[in-house]
N, C-alpha and C positions, 0 to 999 in steps of 0.2 A: 504493500500498501504505501501512496505517496504520505510524505512527511509535510505536514502545514506549517508547522514551527522547529525552531532551534530544539526545543525542548521535548519534541516526541523522539527526537533522534534516539535510536540505541544508546544506553549508557555509556558502552564501551569507548562509542564516536565522540561524546560530550565531554567525557574524562578525560581524553587525550589529546583531540585534537583544541587547537587554538580557536578563536571566534569565526575569526573568517576561513579556515581550513573547514569547518563544519558547514559554513554556508557555503561554500565550493561543493562539497560533499551530496548536501539538501540538495541543488540547483540542480548537479550531476543524475544524483540517485534519480531523481522527478521525470527529468528529462527522457531517462535511461527506461523508467518503468513506463511512460507513453507509448517510447518508440518499438519497446520489443513486448508490446503486451501483446500481440497473437504469437503462439508456438512456432509457424513458420516463419518467424522471424529472428529465430534463433538458433543456435547451432547445437545439435544433439538432443541430449533427454536435460540443459537445462533450466533451470524456472527461470521465470519473471525477474522474482525476487532476487535470487543470487546472481543475474546478468546485471539487473540494476545495482546492486551492491559494490561487484567488478566494476562496473565503467565509474562510481562515484569513487573506488580508491585510486583508480586511474588517471582522475581528474585532481585528486588533491596532490597525487605522487608528479604530478607536471608542476606546481609552484610550493610543494613542502617538501624537505628530505629529515627523517627521522636520525637524530642526535643524541645519541644514548636513550634516554626515558622521554626525551622532547622533538616536537614536529615543530621544524622552524623555515622560515620561509628560505627559498631558494636562493 
């Protein structure tokens, strides 16, 4: 399901990502959720939710990198 607010993101996302990275994650997740709505738009047996999470993490990793326990802007 799409996330309406940052507070609706999974706890591990809120706990580890800075606010801007959470915004990126939420926007990418919601976009991918819509884009991969139909099973034929996904590869193999990947669920809509799983592909949306993958896309969201990829979007975050384009602008952030993990240093130790923290995510910092590149």
